[in-house]
C-alpha positions as CSV (number, residue, x, y, z in Angstrom):
1,X,-92.4,6.0,-97.7
2,X,-88.8,7.2,-97.4
3,X,-89.7,9.0,-94.1
4,X,-91.0,5.7,-92.6
5,X,-87.9,3.9,-93.7
6,X,-85.6,6.5,-92.2
7,X,-87.5,6.3,-88.9
8,X,-87.1,2.5,-88.9
9,X,-83.4,2.7,-89.6
10,X,-83.0,5.3,-86.9
11,X,-84.5,2.8,-84.4
12,X,-82.1,0.0,-85.3
13,X,-79.2,0.1,-87.9
14,X,-78.3,3.8,-87.7
15,X,-79.4,4.3,-84.0
16,X,-76.7,6.6,-82.6
17,X,-76.6,4.9,-79.2
18,X,-76.3,1.4,-80.8
19,X,-73.5,2.7,-83.1
20,X,-71.7,4.2,-80.1
21,X,-71.9,1.0,-78.1
22,X,-70.8,-1.2,-81.0
23,X,-68.0,1.1,-82.1
24,X,-66.6,1.6,-78.6
25,X,-66.8,-2.0,-77.5
26,X,-65.4,-3.4,-80.7
27,X,-62.1,-1.6,-80.0
28,X,-61.6,-3.3,-76.7
29,X,-59.3,-6.2,-76.6
30,X,-61.4,-7.8,-73.8
31,X,-64.3,-8.3,-76.2
32,X,-62.0,-9.7,-78.9
33,X,-60.5,-12.2,-76.5
34,X,-64.0,-13.2,-75.3
35,X,-65.2,-13.8,-78.9
36,X,-62.0,-15.7,-79.8
37,X,-62.2,-17.8,-76.7
38,X,-65.8,-18.6,-77.2
39,X,-65.2,-19.8,-80.8
40,X,-62.1,-21.7,-79.7
41,X,-64.0,-23.4,-76.9
42,X,-66.9,-24.5,-79.2
43,X,-64.4,-25.8,-81.8
44,X,-62.5,-27.8,-79.1
45,X,-65.7,-29.3,-77.8
46,X,-66.8,-30.3,-81.4
47,X,-63.4,-31.8,-82.1
48,X,-63.3,-33.9,-78.9
49,X,-66.8,-35.0,-79.4
50,X,-66.1,-36.2,-82.9
51,X,-62.9,-38.0,-81.8
52,X,-64.2,-39.8,-78.7
53,X,-67.8,-40.6,-79.3
54,X,-69.7,-43.0,-81.5
55,X,-68.5,-46.1,-83.3
56,X,-66.7,-46.8,-86.6
57,X,-68.3,-47.0,-90.0
58,X,-70.8,-44.8,-91.7
59,X,-73.5,-45.2,-89.1
60,X,-70.9,-44.5,-86.4
61,X,-69.8,-41.4,-88.3
62,X,-73.4,-40.2,-88.4
63,X,-73.8,-40.9,-84.7
64,X,-70.6,-39.0,-83.9
65,X,-72.0,-36.0,-85.9
66,X,-75.3,-36.1,-84.0
67,X,-73.6,-36.4,-80.6
68,X,-71.2,-33.7,-81.4
69,X,-74.0,-31.4,-82.5
70,X,-75.9,-32.1,-79.3
71,X,-72.9,-31.3,-77.2
72,X,-72.1,-28.1,-79.0
73,X,-75.7,-27.0,-78.9
74,X,-75.9,-27.4,-75.1
75,X,-72.6,-25.6,-74.8
76,X,-73.8,-22.8,-76.9
77,X,-77.0,-22.2,-75.0
78,X,-75.1,-22.4,-71.7
79,X,-72.6,-19.9,-73.0
80,X,-75.3,-17.5,-74.2
81,X,-77.0,-17.7,-70.8
82,X,-73.7,-16.9,-69.0
83,X,-72.3,-14.4,-71.5
84,X,-75.4,-12.3,-72.2
85,X,-75.3,-10.8,-68.7
86,X,-71.6,-10.0,-69.4
87,X,-72.4,-7.9,-72.4
88,X,-75.4,-6.3,-70.6
89,X,-73.5,-5.6,-67.4
90,X,-72.4,-2.2,-68.8
91,X,-76.1,-1.3,-69.4
92,X,-77.0,-2.2,-65.8
93,X,-74.1,-0.6,-64.0
94,X,-73.1,2.4,-66.1
95,X,-76.2,3.5,-67.9
96,X,-78.2,3.1,-64.6
97,X,-76.5,6.3,-63.4
98,X,-79.1,9.1,-63.5
99,X,-76.6,11.5,-64.9
100,X,-75.9,9.3,-67.9
101,X,-79.6,8.9,-68.6
102,X,-80.4,12.6,-68.0
103,X,-77.8,13.6,-70.6
104,X,-79.3,11.3,-73.2
105,X,-82.8,12.6,-72.4
106,X,-81.7,16.2,-73.3
107,X,-80.8,15.0,-76.9
108,X,-83.3,14.9,-79.8
109,X,-83.4,11.1,-79.5
110,X,-86.8,9.6,-78.9
111,X,-87.5,7.2,-76.0
112,X,-87.6,4.2,-78.3
113,X,-84.2,5.1,-79.8
114,X,-82.7,5.4,-76.3
115,X,-84.1,2.0,-75.1
116,X,-83.6,0.1,-78.4
117,X,-80.1,1.6,-78.9
118,X,-78.9,0.2,-75.6
119,X,-80.5,-3.2,-76.2
120,X,-79.4,-3.7,-79.8
121,X,-76.0,-2.3,-79.4
122,X,-75.1,-4.9,-76.7
123,X,-77.0,-7.7,-78.3
124,X,-74.9,-7.2,-81.4
125,X,-72.0,-9.0,-79.7
126,X,-74.2,-11.9,-78.6
127,X,-75.5,-12.3,-82.2
128,X,-71.9,-12.2,-83.4
129,X,-71.1,-15.1,-81.0
130,X,-74.1,-17.1,-82.3
131,X,-73.2,-16.6,-86.0
132,X,-69.5,-17.5,-85.4
133,X,-70.6,-21.1,-84.6
134,X,-72.6,-21.6,-87.7
135,X,-69.7,-23.1,-89.7
136,X,-69.2,-25.6,-86.9
137,X,-72.8,-26.7,-87.1
138,X,-72.6,-26.9,-90.9
139,X,-69.6,-29.3,-90.5
140,X,-71.8,-31.7,-88.4
141,X,-74.2,-32.0,-91.4
142,X,-71.4,-33.5,-93.4
143,X,-71.4,-36.6,-91.2
144,X,-75.1,-37.0,-91.3
145,X,-77.5,-37.5,-88.4
146,X,-78.2,-33.7,-88.1
147,X,-81.1,-32.0,-89.8
148,X,-81.2,-28.4,-90.9
149,X,-84.4,-27.9,-88.7
150,X,-82.5,-29.0,-85.6
151,X,-79.7,-26.4,-86.3
152,X,-82.2,-23.6,-86.9
153,X,-84.2,-24.6,-83.8
154,X,-81.1,-24.5,-81.6
155,X,-80.3,-21.0,-82.9
156,X,-83.9,-19.9,-82.3
157,X,-83.7,-21.1,-78.7
158,X,-80.3,-19.4,-78.0
159,X,-81.4,-16.1,-79.8
160,X,-84.7,-15.8,-78.0
161,X,-83.0,-16.5,-74.6
162,X,-80.4,-13.8,-75.3
163,X,-83.1,-11.2,-76.3
164,X,-85.1,-11.9,-73.2
165,X,-82.1,-11.6,-70.9
166,X,-81.1,-8.4,-72.6
167,X,-84.5,-6.9,-72.3
168,X,-84.6,-7.7,-68.6
169,X,-81.3,-5.9,-68.2
170,X,-82.5,-2.8,-70.0
171,X,-85.7,-2.8,-67.9
172,X,-83.6,-2.8,-64.8
173,X,-81.7,0.3,-66.0
174,X,-84.8,2.2,-67.0
175,X,-86.5,1.6,-63.7
176,X,-83.3,2.5,-61.9
177,X,-83.1,-0.8,-60.1
178,X,-79.6,-1.2,-61.6
179,X,-76.3,-0.7,-60.1
180,X,-73.1,-2.7,-59.4
181,X,-75.0,-4.9,-56.9
182,X,-77.7,-5.5,-59.4
183,X,-75.2,-7.0,-61.8
184,X,-74.5,-9.8,-59.5
185,X,-78.2,-10.2,-58.5
186,X,-79.1,-10.4,-62.2
187,X,-76.4,-13.0,-62.9
188,X,-77.4,-15.1,-60.0
189,X,-81.1,-14.9,-60.9
190,X,-80.4,-16.2,-64.3
191,X,-78.5,-19.2,-62.9
192,X,-81.1,-19.9,-60.2
193,X,-84.0,-19.7,-62.7
194,X,-82.4,-22.3,-64.9
195,X,-81.8,-24.7,-62.0
196,X,-85.3,-24.2,-60.4
197,X,-87.3,-24.7,-63.6
198,X,-85.2,-27.8,-64.5
199,X,-85.7,-29.2,-61.0
200,X,-89.5,-28.6,-61.1
201,X,-89.7,-30.2,-64.6
202,X,-87.7,-33.3,-63.3
203,X,-90.3,-33.7,-60.6
204,X,-93.3,-33.4,-62.9
205,X,-92.0,-35.8,-65.6
206,X,-94.1,-38.9,-66.2
207,X,-92.9,-42.2,-67.8
208,X,-94.1,-43.0,-71.3
209,X,-94.7,-46.6,-72.0
210,X,-92.7,-49.3,-70.3
211,X,-89.2,-47.8,-70.9
212,X,-87.8,-46.2,-67.8
213,X,-85.8,-43.4,-69.5
214,X,-88.6,-42.2,-71.8
215,X,-90.6,-39.3,-70.2
216,X,-93.0,-36.7,-71.6
217,X,-92.8,-32.9,-71.6
218,X,-94.4,-30.9,-68.8
219,X,-95.9,-27.4,-68.5
220,X,-92.5,-26.2,-67.4
221,X,-90.7,-27.3,-70.6
222,X,-91.2,-24.1,-72.6
223,X,-89.9,-22.0,-69.7
224,X,-86.4,-23.3,-69.8
225,X,-84.1,-23.2,-72.9
226,X,-82.3,-26.4,-71.9
227,X,-85.6,-28.3,-71.7
228,X,-86.7,-27.2,-75.1
229,X,-83.3,-28.1,-76.4
230,X,-83.7,-31.5,-75.0
231,X,-87.1,-31.8,-76.8
232,X,-85.3,-30.8,-80.0
233,X,-82.2,-33.0,-79.7
234,X,-83.4,-36.0,-77.6
235,X,-87.0,-36.5,-78.9
236,X,-86.7,-40.2,-78.4
237,X,-86.3,-39.8,-74.6
238,X,-88.1,-36.6,-73.9
239,X,-91.4,-37.1,-75.8
240,X,-93.9,-34.5,-76.8
241,X,-97.5,-35.7,-76.2
242,X,-99.9,-36.1,-79.1
243,X,-102.5,-33.9,-77.4
244,X,-102.3,-31.1,-74.9
245,X,-102.5,-27.9,-76.8
246,X,-100.0,-25.6,-78.3
247,X,-98.0,-25.2,-75.1
248,X,-97.4,-28.9,-74.7
249,X,-97.1,-30.2,-78.3
250,X,-94.9,-27.4,-79.7
251,X,-92.7,-26.3,-76.7
252,X,-89.8,-24.9,-78.9
253,X,-92.2,-22.6,-80.8
254,X,-94.1,-21.8,-77.6
255,X,-90.9,-20.8,-75.9
256,X,-89.9,-18.5,-78.7
257,X,-93.3,-16.8,-78.7
258,X,-93.2,-16.5,-74.9
259,X,-89.6,-15.1,-74.7
260,X,-90.0,-12.7,-77.6
261,X,-93.4,-11.5,-76.4
262,X,-92.1,-10.9,-72.9
263,X,-89.1,-9.0,-74.3
264,X,-91.5,-6.9,-76.4
265,X,-93.6,-6.1,-73.3
266,X,-90.5,-5.2,-71.3
267,X,-89.2,-2.9,-74.0
268,X,-92.6,-1.2,-74.3
269,X,-92.7,-0.6,-70.6
270,X,-89.1,0.7,-70.7
271,X,-90.0,3.2,-73.5
272,X,-92.9,4.5,-71.5
273,X,-90.9,4.6,-68.3
274,X,-87.6,6.1,-69.5
275,X,-88.8,9.8,-69.4
276,X,-89.5,9.5,-65.7
277,X,-85.8,9.0,-64.7
278,X,-84.7,11.7,-62.4
279,X,-88.2,12.7,-61.4
280,X,-87.7,11.3,-57.9
281,X,-83.9,11.2,-57.6
282,X,-83.9,11.1,-53.9
283,X,-86.8,8.7,-53.5
284,X,-84.6,5.6,-53.3
285,X,-81.8,7.1,-51.3
286,X,-81.3,5.9,-47.7
287,X,-81.7,8.4,-44.9
288,X,-79.5,8.6,-41.9
289,X,-81.4,8.6,-38.6
290,X,-80.8,11.8,-36.7
291,X,-79.6,11.4,-33.1
292,X,-79.0,7.6,-33.5
293,X,-76.3,6.1,-31.4
294,X,-74.9,2.6,-30.9
295,X,-72.3,1.2,-28.6
296,X,-68.7,0.9,-30.0
297,X,-67.8,-2.5,-31.6
298,X,-64.7,-4.5,-30.7
299,X,-62.3,-4.5,-33.7
300,X,-60.4,-7.7,-34.6
301,X,-56.7,-7.9,-34.5
302,X,-56.7,-7.5,-38.3
303,X,-58.8,-4.3,-38.8
304,X,-59.1,-4.9,-42.6
305,X,-60.9,-8.2,-42.0
306,X,-63.3,-6.6,-39.4
307,X,-64.0,-3.7,-41.7
308,X,-64.6,-5.9,-44.7
309,X,-67.2,-8.0,-42.8
310,X,-69.0,-5.2,-41.1
311,X,-69.1,-2.9,-44.1
312,X,-70.9,-5.6,-46.0
313,X,-73.4,-6.1,-43.1
314,X,-74.5,-2.5,-42.9
315,X,-77.6,-3.0,-45.0
316,X,-80.7,-5.0,-44.2
317,X,-80.6,-6.5,-47.7
318,X,-77.2,-8.0,-47.0
319,X,-78.4,-9.7,-43.8
320,X,-81.5,-10.9,-45.5
321,X,-79.5,-12.3,-48.5
322,X,-77.1,-14.3,-46.4
323,X,-79.4,-15.6,-43.7
324,X,-82.3,-15.9,-46.0
325,X,-80.2,-18.0,-48.4
326,X,-79.3,-20.2,-45.5
327,X,-83.0,-20.5,-44.4
328,X,-84.2,-21.3,-47.9
329,X,-81.3,-23.8,-48.3
330,X,-82.2,-25.6,-45.1
331,X,-85.8,-25.8,-46.2
332,X,-84.9,-27.0,-49.7
333,X,-82.6,-29.6,-48.2
334,X,-85.5,-31.4,-46.7
335,X,-87.8,-31.4,-49.8
336,X,-86.2,-34.4,-51.6
337,X,-86.3,-36.5,-48.4
338,X,-89.9,-35.5,-47.8
339,X,-90.9,-36.3,-51.4
340,X,-89.1,-39.6,-51.2
341,X,-90.7,-40.6,-47.9
342,X,-94.2,-39.8,-49.3
343,X,-93.4,-41.9,-52.5
344,X,-93.4,-39.0,-54.9
345,X,-89.8,-39.6,-55.7
346,X,-88.4,-43.1,-56.2
347,X,-84.9,-44.3,-55.4
348,X,-83.6,-43.1,-58.7
349,X,-85.2,-39.7,-58.5
350,X,-84.1,-38.9,-54.9
351,X,-80.3,-38.4,-55.7
352,X,-81.2,-36.4,-58.8
353,X,-83.3,-34.0,-56.7
354,X,-80.5,-33.7,-54.1
355,X,-78.0,-33.0,-56.9
356,X,-80.2,-30.2,-58.4
357,X,-80.7,-28.5,-55.1
358,X,-77.1,-28.7,-53.8
359,X,-75.5,-27.9,-57.2
360,X,-77.6,-24.8,-57.6
361,X,-76.7,-23.6,-54.1
362,X,-73.0,-24.3,-54.7
363,X,-72.9,-22.4,-58.0
364,X,-74.6,-19.4,-56.3
365,X,-72.1,-19.5,-53.4
366,X,-69.2,-19.5,-55.9
367,X,-70.7,-16.5,-57.8
368,X,-71.2,-14.7,-54.5
369,X,-67.6,-15.3,-53.6
370,X,-66.4,-14.0,-56.9
371,X,-68.6,-10.9,-56.8
372,X,-67.6,-10.0,-53.2
373,X,-63.9,-10.5,-53.8
374,X,-63.7,-8.9,-57.2
375,X,-65.3,-5.7,-55.9
376,X,-63.4,-5.6,-52.7
377,X,-60.5,-3.4,-53.9
378,X,-61.9,-1.8,-57.0
379,X,-64.8,-0.2,-55.1
380,X,-62.3,1.3,-52.6
381,X,-60.2,2.6,-55.6
382,X,-63.3,4.1,-57.1
383,X,-64.5,5.9,-54.0
384,X,-61.0,7.0,-52.9
385,X,-60.8,5.1,-49.7
386,X,-57.9,3.0,-50.9
387,X,-55.7,6.0,-51.1
388,X,-56.5,6.8,-47.5
389,X,-55.7,3.2,-46.4
390,X,-52.4,3.3,-48.2
391,X,-51.3,6.3,-46.0
392,X,-51.5,4.0,-42.9
393,X,-48.7,1.7,-41.9
394,X,-50.7,-1.4,-42.9
395,X,-48.7,-4.1,-44.7
396,X,-50.0,-5.4,-48.1
397,X,-49.9,-8.9,-46.8
398,X,-52.1,-8.0,-43.8
399,X,-54.4,-6.1,-46.2
400,X,-54.8,-9.1,-48.5
401,X,-55.2,-11.6,-45.6
402,X,-57.8,-9.3,-44.0
403,X,-59.8,-9.1,-47.2
404,X,-59.6,-12.9,-47.6
405,X,-60.7,-13.6,-44.0
406,X,-63.4,-11.0,-44.0
407,X,-65.0,-12.2,-47.2
408,X,-64.9,-15.9,-46.2
409,X,-66.4,-15.0,-42.8
410,X,-69.1,-13.1,-44.6
411,X,-69.9,-16.1,-46.9
412,X,-70.0,-18.8,-44.2
413,X,-73.8,-18.8,-43.7
414,X,-74.2,-19.3,-47.5
415,X,-71.6,-22.0,-47.5
416,X,-73.5,-23.8,-44.8
417,X,-76.6,-24.3,-47.1
418,X,-75.1,-26.8,-49.6
419,X,-73.2,-28.6,-46.9
420,X,-76.3,-29.1,-44.8
421,X,-78.1,-30.3,-47.9
422,X,-75.5,-33.1,-48.3
423,X,-75.6,-33.9,-44.6
424,X,-79.4,-34.2,-44.6
425,X,-79.4,-36.4,-47.8
426,X,-76.7,-38.8,-46.4
427,X,-78.4,-39.0,-43.0
428,X,-81.8,-39.8,-44.6
429,X,-80.3,-42.4,-46.9
430,X,-78.5,-44.2,-44.1
431,X,-81.5,-44.0,-41.8
432,X,-83.7,-45.6,-44.5
433,X,-81.0,-48.1,-45.5
434,X,-81.3,-47.2,-49.2
435,X,-79.1,-49.3,-51.5
436,X,-78.4,-49.4,-55.2
437,X,-77.4,-52.5,-57.2
438,X,-74.2,-52.1,-59.1
439,X,-73.6,-53.5,-62.6
440,X,-73.9,-57.3,-62.4
441,X,-76.3,-57.2,-59.4
442,X,-74.1,-59.3,-57.0
443,X,-73.0,-56.3,-54.9
444,X,-75.1,-53.4,-53.6
445,X,-73.8,-50.0,-52.5
446,X,-75.3,-47.2,-50.5
447,X,-77.7,-45.0,-52.6
448,X,-75.7,-42.0,-51.4
449,X,-72.1,-42.6,-50.3
450,X,-71.6,-41.6,-46.6
451,X,-68.1,-40.3,-47.2
452,X,-69.7,-37.4,-49.2
453,X,-70.2,-35.7,-45.9
454,X,-66.4,-35.4,-45.6
455,X,-65.3,-35.0,-49.3
456,X,-67.8,-32.4,-50.5
457,X,-67.4,-29.8,-47.7
458,X,-63.6,-30.0,-47.9
459,X,-63.3,-29.3,-51.6
460,X,-66.2,-26.8,-51.6
461,X,-64.7,-24.6,-48.9
462,X,-61.3,-24.8,-50.5
463,X,-62.7,-24.0,-54.0
464,X,-64.6,-21.0,-52.5
465,X,-61.4,-19.7,-51.0
466,X,-59.7,-20.1,-54.4
467,X,-62.6,-18.1,-56.0
468,X,-62.1,-15.4,-53.3
469,X,-58.4,-15.1,-54.0
470,X,-58.8,-15.1,-57.7
471,X,-61.3,-12.3,-57.3
472,X,-59.0,-10.3,-55.1
473,X,-56.2,-10.7,-57.6
474,X,-58.3,-9.2,-60.4
475,X,-59.8,-6.6,-58.1
476,X,-56.3,-5.3,-57.3
477,X,-55.1,-5.2,-61.0
478,X,-58.3,-4.0,-62.7
479,X,-59.5,-0.4,-63.1
480,X,-63.2,-1.0,-62.8
481,X,-65.6,-3.2,-60.9
482,X,-67.3,-4.8,-63.9
483,X,-64.1,-5.8,-65.6
484,X,-62.7,-7.4,-62.5
485,X,-65.9,-9.4,-61.7
486,X,-66.2,-11.0,-65.1
487,X,-62.4,-11.6,-65.5
488,X,-62.4,-13.4,-62.2
489,X,-65.5,-15.3,-63.1
490,X,-64.0,-16.4,-66.4
491,X,-60.8,-17.7,-64.7
492,X,-62.8,-19.6,-62.0
493,X,-65.2,-21.0,-64.6
494,X,-62.4,-22.2,-66.8
495,X,-60.8,-24.0,-63.8
496,X,-64.1,-25.5,-62.8
497,X,-65.0,-26.7,-66.3
498,X,-61.6,-28.3,-66.9
499,X,-61.5,-30.1,-63.5
500,X,-65.2,-31.0,-63.8
501,X,-64.8,-32.5,-67.3
502,X,-61.7,-34.5,-66.1
503,X,-63.4,-35.7,-63.0
504,X,-66.7,-36.7,-64.6
505,X,-65.0,-38.1,-67.7
506,X,-62.5,-40.3,-65.8
507,X,-64.3,-40.8,-62.5
508,X,-66.2,-43.9,-63.5
509,X,-63.9,-45.1,-66.3
510,X,-60.4,-45.4,-64.6
511,X,-60.3,-47.3,-61.3
512,X,-58.9,-45.3,-58.3
513,X,-57.2,-42.6,-60.5
514,X,-60.5,-41.5,-61.9
515,X,-62.2,-40.9,-58.5
516,X,-59.1,-39.2,-57.3
517,X,-59.2,-36.7,-60.1
518,X,-62.9,-36.1,-59.5
519,X,-62.0,-34.9,-56.0
520,X,-60.6,-31.6,-57.5
521,X,-64.1,-30.4,-58.4
522,X,-66.9,-30.0,-55.8
523,X,-69.7,-30.8,-58.3
524,X,-67.9,-33.8,-59.7
525,X,-67.5,-35.1,-56.1
526,X,-71.2,-34.5,-55.6
527,X,-72.2,-36.2,-58.8
528,X,-70.2,-39.3,-58.2
529,X,-71.2,-39.5,-54.5
530,X,-74.9,-39.4,-55.4
531,X,-74.5,-41.9,-58.3
532,X,-72.4,-44.9,-57.0
533,X,-73.3,-46.9,-60.1
534,X,-71.4,-44.4,-62.2
535,X,-68.5,-44.3,-59.8
536,X,-68.1,-48.1,-59.8
537,X,-68.8,-48.6,-63.5
538,X,-65.1,-49.3,-64.3
539,X,-64.8,-52.2,-61.8
540,X,-64.6,-55.5,-63.6
541,X,-64.7,-57.6,-60.5
542,X,-67.3,-56.7,-57.9
543,X,-65.3,-57.1,-54.7
544,X,-65.5,-55.3,-51.4
545,X,-61.8,-54.5,-51.8
546,X,-62.2,-52.7,-55.1
547,X,-65.2,-50.8,-53.8
548,X,-63.4,-49.6,-50.7
549,X,-60.4,-48.5,-52.7
550,X,-62.6,-46.5,-55.1
551,X,-64.4,-44.8,-52.2
552,X,-61.2,-44.1,-50.4
553,X,-59.8,-42.6,-53.7
554,X,-62.7,-40.2,-53.9
555,X,-62.0,-38.9,-50.3
556,X,-58.3,-38.8,-51.0
557,X,-58.9,-36.8,-54.1
558,X,-61.0,-34.3,-52.2
559,X,-58.3,-33.9,-49.6
560,X,-55.7,-33.4,-52.3
561,X,-57.9,-31.0,-54.2
562,X,-58.6,-28.9,-51.1
563,X,-54.8,-28.8,-50.3
564,X,-54.1,-27.9,-53.9
565,X,-56.6,-25.0,-53.9
566,X,-55.3,-23.7,-50.6
567,X,-51.7,-23.9,-52.0
568,X,-52.8,-21.8,-55.0
569,X,-54.4,-19.3,-52.6
570,X,-51.1,-19.0,-50.7
571,X,-49.1,-18.6,-53.9
572,X,-51.4,-16.0,-55.4
573,X,-51.3,-14.0,-52.1
574,X,-47.5,-14.2,-52.0
575,X,-47.2,-13.0,-55.6
576,X,-49.8,-10.3,-55.1
577,X,-48.1,-9.0,-52.0
578,X,-44.9,-8.4,-53.8
579,X,-46.6,-6.6,-56.7
580,X,-49.3,-4.8,-54.7
581,X,-47.7,-1.4,-54.2
582,X,-46.5,-1.2,-57.8
583,X,-50.0,-2.1,-59.2
584,X,-51.8,0.3,-56.9
585,X,-49.6,3.2,-57.8
586,X,-49.8,2.4,-61.5
587,X,-53.6,2.4,-61.4
588,X,-53.9,5.4,-59.0
589,X,-56.4,8.0,-60.4
590,X,-57.6,5.7,-63.2
591,X,-60.9,4.6,-61.7
């Protein structure tokens, strides 16, 4: 019996690889700051929710506790979906190197120990994040309105999601699909999956009874953690049917079984596959065609910009990703209009469908901008080409400007997708003359505001340039690619969350000033432009003058936001230009 126990302990608690990963990462200040920032963010969200939601009295206190718990639960699942790839990035990028795996395969470790050690060692930090919020959830029970089953259910959803995402990352390593590019593809795939499944579920929902905002679960519900969380926390609006089998009637439990079963299958496949690493080391390497020639290309005045663009366009995958994204985006832009024309979507569902499509495309574009810029300098430091560039008479300002121009030029086909989605939605709404009644019913506004065509592209392009410049800043001052990518993503996400919360929180509550503040976030502009009834909710007198002022404030805010982001870009470039040579020399040879 002792031998069996020792083998089980060798797979998990005393696994040498898990101990190495946990011990090494626990000493890094980046992980400490990440854990502290996560707990501080959750505590801030809980405090604000308790202060500014609900009503007075005991019932109001219970309502505040329930609403605060709901908000923190959604924030926790969102953070787990975004942070799990951060902790698994090392497994994808570093451990995917065949040399690293070949060294481990020469040790007495079994295949199961190698695979489970990499998984459990990195999931340890995700579990630590989950457990750190348990006291916050316990506080909400003091106010009433929150059951212990809801708390445990939210933890089960977050934990099963983290285990599945981690298992997919390890599978990518073992099958040698990993690498630095796979980190970004993995991250984007997680975000796209959440948006796509939520959008499909929104289209399949059916009304229950006579209440408009009460719908039933669908077959897609167990596939998305946010949908199962909605079943758990908003059961009065997202109703589970009385019949329909295990999948429909118990979506939370069905999701846990599905995610954990899929993770187990992926781990079993990885254990069987890990010994094949290195058997075909040259199988996936590209081959240079002998005797191939091509005419010389005309270089731009800024050679760095030309090199940045064309170096990223060398592979077929890069071209397919950019132009394929544009083609898919154009096709997806017409889907809400087609469904509305056929009667599948009503006037209330049409803007929601547009919001899901355009928001998903915008988030992917921002992530692409951060990934491309945050790797622009670090990859040159790692392969040694930066040292060669610094021997030329090129100025740091021209180098940074060239990187910025090259990356933005590279991204413009992807930027066109969400912009075309807004243009198509506005054109269809105006052609059909779609209107929405504002509170009170005496005044009607366009279902989708036409000025969204101007406001959204302005702030989206400026915010993308801001993301590129933030990525370049961290790429210059970071040693490695992974660290620069996630540091830049964290900064951009913090700015987006703060501006988004301010814009959506004040957009419909404070006349003129609220819409102006919303103009600093592209998704807030998109949300308010697609929901005029929320934008005009603060108006006490329904007059055309107030409506025009509110709409003009939204456009003015977008203009001010775009100017503000571009000013930040110029300021970061100027500061980075002065410190460029000092930073590069300090980090020379540390890749």
